[in-house]
C-alpha positions, 0 to 999 in steps of 0.5 A, spaced: 500 500 500 502 506 498 503 512 502 499 518 500 500 525 503 496 531 503 498 535 497 500 529 493 498 529 486 494 523 484 491 519 478 485 515 478 486 508 475 479 507 472 477 514 470 481 519 467 481 524 473 488 527 476 488 531 482 491 533 489 490 529 495 486 534 500 484 529 506 485 522 508 480 518 512 482 511 514 482 508 507 478 513 503 482 519 500 479 525 498 482 529 492 480 535 488 480 535 481 483 540 476 476 542 475 475 544 482 471 538 484 472 534 490 471 526 489 472 520 494 476 514 492 479 508 496 487 508 496 488 502 492 484 506 486 489 512 486 496 512 483 501 517 486 504 521 480 508 526 484 515 524 481 512 521 474 518 524 470 523 521 475 520 514 474 520 515 466 528 517 466 529 510 470 525 506 465 527 509 459 534 511 457 532 515 451 529 522 451 522 523 449 524 527 443 528 521 440 523 516 441 518 521 437 523 522 432 524 514 431 516 513 431 516 519 425 521 516 421 518 512 415 520 505 415 521 502 409 519 495 407 522 491 402 518 485 399 517 482 392 510 480 391 511 474 386 505 474 380 502 467 379 497 466 374 490 463 377 491 457 374 498 455 378 495 457 385 493 450 386 497 444 384 493 437 386 498 433 390 496 426 390 500 421 395 500 414 392 504 411 398 499 405 401 499 408 408 496 414 406 490 411 402 488 405 406 487 405 414 490 397 414 494 394 409 497 389 413 495 382 409 494 385 402 499 382 397 503 387 392 498 386 387 492 388 391 496 394 393 498 396 386 491 396 384 489 400 390 494 405 388 493 405 381 485 406 382 487 412 386 491 415 381 486 414 375 481 417 379 485 423 381 487 424 374 480 424 371 478 429 377 483 433 375 481 433 368 474 434 369 476 440 374 480 443 368 486 443 373 493 444 369 497 440 373 498 435 378 503 431 382 503 424 384 508 422 389 510 415 388 516 414 392 522 411 389 522 403 391 523 398 386 520 403 380 514 398 379 509 404 381 512 409 377 512 405 371 505 403 372 503 410 373 507 412 366 504 407 362 497 410 365 499 417 363 501 415 356 494 412 355 491 419 355 491 425 350 493 432 351 497 429 357 505 430 358 509 428 365 516 429 367 520 428 374 517 433 379 521 438 382 527 435 386 528 440 391 520 440 393 519 433 392 525 429 392 526 423 387 519 419 388 514 424 384 512 425 377 509 432 375 503 431 370 501 437 365 494 437 362 493 441 356 486 444 356 482 444 350 476 449 349 472 444 345 472 439 351 
């Protein structure tokens, strides 16, 4: 609890009032505002402001003018906004790893796993063609290359589709990027 004395300058915590202590009665303090009104507050509702400038110097090593000057200086922001066409904003990424496609693949033969993966790839490719997506990426992993070769065989059956190894930095070795040529008369 702070020690207030008659004549101390105070501010009211929850209101926008300043004043001077004129009387102290137990836990109540009567202040006179700068407008000449007398008001009564509890001690814990007031904060002593006599030495506010001295407190400011303790907490701030900068002068008020240097702080205001820092705020006034225009901060230059540099950023480069990449312009992307709307078609390239979204790329469908299809992960063909079996653990991403089914909850439990224990007990499935390699042939059954490959069929699930290829059915999913065909379904996603057909979806991308229907939705007129210009590009999608199949993530197939490295493995022995069986899924990759089956995927390439499937893609070669489609007209207007080209494919290549996907960006190594983004996907690593085991991904194929598929480009779908969009015909207006489809």
